[in-house]
N, C-alpha and C positions, 0 to 999 in steps of 0.2 A: 577722747575724741582722736581720730586718726589724723596724723600730720604728715604730710608729705614735703620733702625738700628737694628741688631739682638743682643738681650741681654737677658740672664737668660731664654733662650728657647723662647723668644718672638721676634717678628717682629714689631718693632715700626715704623708707617707710619706717617711722619710729616704733610704732605699735606692733607691726607685722614681724619686727625682728625681737620684740620683746625687750628692748633696751630701756634702761633709766632715762630719765630727760638730761643729766649730767653727762651720761656716756654718749647720747645721742648728739649733744651739743659739741663735743669734743670730735667726734666723727664728722659733722657737718663743717667745723672750721677746718678740719684737715682736707676735707673735699674741696673746700672754697680755695685754701691755699694751693692746691694742685691745679685747680682750674686757672687761678691767676698765674701761677708758674708757667703753664702750658702756653698762655696767651702772651705773655711777655717773651717767651722763648720764640715762639711762632712770629711775633713781630720783628725780633731781630734777625731770624733767618730770612724773613722776606726783605727787609732792609738790605741785608748783606747780598741778598740774590739779585735785587733790581739795582743797586749801587753800580753804575758803569762810567767809564771814561769816554768821552768823545775826542779822538785823536785826529788831528789835521796835519797831513805833511804838506809843509809849505813848498814855494818853488825852489828853496834852497834845501837840498839834500841833507838829512839828519837834523834839521832844524822843525821842532815840533810845537804846535799849539794844542794844548792839553786842556779840556774842560770837563770836570768831574760832575756827576749828577748831584742833586740836591733834594734833600726830604724837607719840606716846610709844612708848619701847621700854625696855629695861633700862638704856639708856645716860643716859636722861633725855628730854628733849622738844624739840620744835621747833614755832612757831608765828609766824604773820604777824600783827603787831598792826595794821598799816596798809598799804594798798595803794591807791593813788591811783586805779587802773584800776576796782577793785572797788567802791570808794566812789562813784565817779562813775556807776556802773551803778545804784546804789540812791539816786542824786539828791543825793549830797553831793560837788559838784565844789568842793573846799577847796583853799586853799593855807595850809599850817601854816607859819608863820615862826617860831615860838619853841618850844622844849621846856622844861617846868619839873619839877622833882624835889624833893619835899619828904618829910621824915621827922618823924613825931610820935609820942607817948607815948599810952598808953591813957587815952581820956576826954577828949583834945583835940579842942576843936571850933573849926574855922577857918571864918570865913564870916559872913555871906552877902556875896560880892564880885562885882562885875562892872566893866566899863570900857567906855566909849562913843567914845573917840577914841585910837587907830583902834579900830573895834568888835572886841570879843574873844569868838569862839566857844572852845570847850573840849572836847577829847576826853580823858576822865578813866579812868584806870585804876590798879588796885592792883597793886603789883609786890612786896610783901610784907606779910605779915598780912592783917588784915580791917578794913574801913572801911565807913561808911554814907555814901553819896555822895548829894548834895541838889541839886536844882535847882528854882528858882522862876521862874515866868513872870512877868516885870514889863513886858511890852510892852503900852503903851496901846492899847486898843480889842480885844484879845485876848479871845475867849470863855472862856479859861482864865486870865485875869489874876488873879494873887495865889494861883493853885493851885501846890502843889508835888509832887515826886517824890521819893521815898528808895529807894535800892538799896543793898543789902548785897553788896559786891563783895570779891573776895579772889583770891588767886593760884589758888586751886583752881577757881572758877567761871569766871574769866577775863573777868568781865562789864565792859563800857565804857560811859560814859554821855557821849553827845554832846549839849550844849546850846550852841545858837548865841547869838549877841550878842542881849541882850534877857531873858538870865535871870541872875539871882543865883545864884551856885554857893557850895557849902560842903560840908564832910564832918565826921565825928566818928570816932575811933578806936576799935576793938572789941577789939583784941589788944594784947598789951603793947606792940608798936610796929607802926606800919604806913608803908609808903613809897606815895605818890602820885606818879604821873607823869602829865603831861598835856600834849598838844599844844595849841598856841594859834594862832589865826588872825590875830592883831594882836601888835604889838611892845608890852611894857608901857609905860605912860605913867601916872606917879603924878600928873599934873595933870588926868587925866580918868578917874580911876577913884573908886569909892566902895562902900559896903556898907549893908547893912540888918541891923537886929538879929536875931540868930540866933534868938530866942524871941519874935519880934513875935506878940502873940497874933492879930493880923488874919490872919496866915498860918496860924499854929497847926500847925508842923511837930512831929510825934511823934518827937523824937530819942530813940535807944535809950541815954540816958546820964543819970545822975541828978545827978551833981556834975562838970558840966564844966570843963574847964581853957581859959581864955580868955585872949587877948591884951588889953591895956588899949583898944586900938582897936576890937576887937570888942565888948567890955564896953559901950560908950557908942555903940554905932551906932546911926544914926536908924531910925525905923520906916519902913514902906512908906508911910503917908500922909504922913509929913514928906518923904520923897523926891519924891512927887508934887507937892509945892509948889514944887519947884524947876524952873528952866527946863530944867536938862539932862535932866530925866526924859523930855521929848519926842524925845530922841534914840532912844527905844526905842518904835516903833509898830508895830503888828500889819500 
């Protein structure tokens, strides 16, 4: 009996080639392997081709909201949260040297923190729950000096906030718990970092929390005006 096998776009005819059944079975399995491999490779190529990043320039120069594409199906999802080549395309040629991961309970406020040596920019995202991510421009000479941006970020909306060195950053937790991960352009140095009071009236951040839970350090942080009297403030210029 003539037996045809269609695989990888070919029709393999056992009898026309005069092959034994064992040999034909080996060839059939090989062709199936090639077919599957080509399709997996194609899926990966298409996924890489269509994974893009939506980049939003905010009203504060150099402060960006970045939202990556996501591929979802019944199994779950896949997304690229950072790609050096893509970030370079929209002007962020960065070298991230440290990844941080924090978990906080509802109403916790952390911030506003910054570091000048080495200068530390941060790409922040939420990987569990929901949080309000904040960045304040403290670059001397900036037209938006003292201005702030707040972004509600969550696992669902995938929003990331990139704030370069020269911004004080913080967040508050809006869900029962939230986990925030951020990539840093500088290694942490406790001798060259500081903070600004989370509710400094000169900045006027509208935090979406009434009874914040704060660390002792953040409770007694300096104001922006107090920071400007220090020599170290001159490390951040526009």
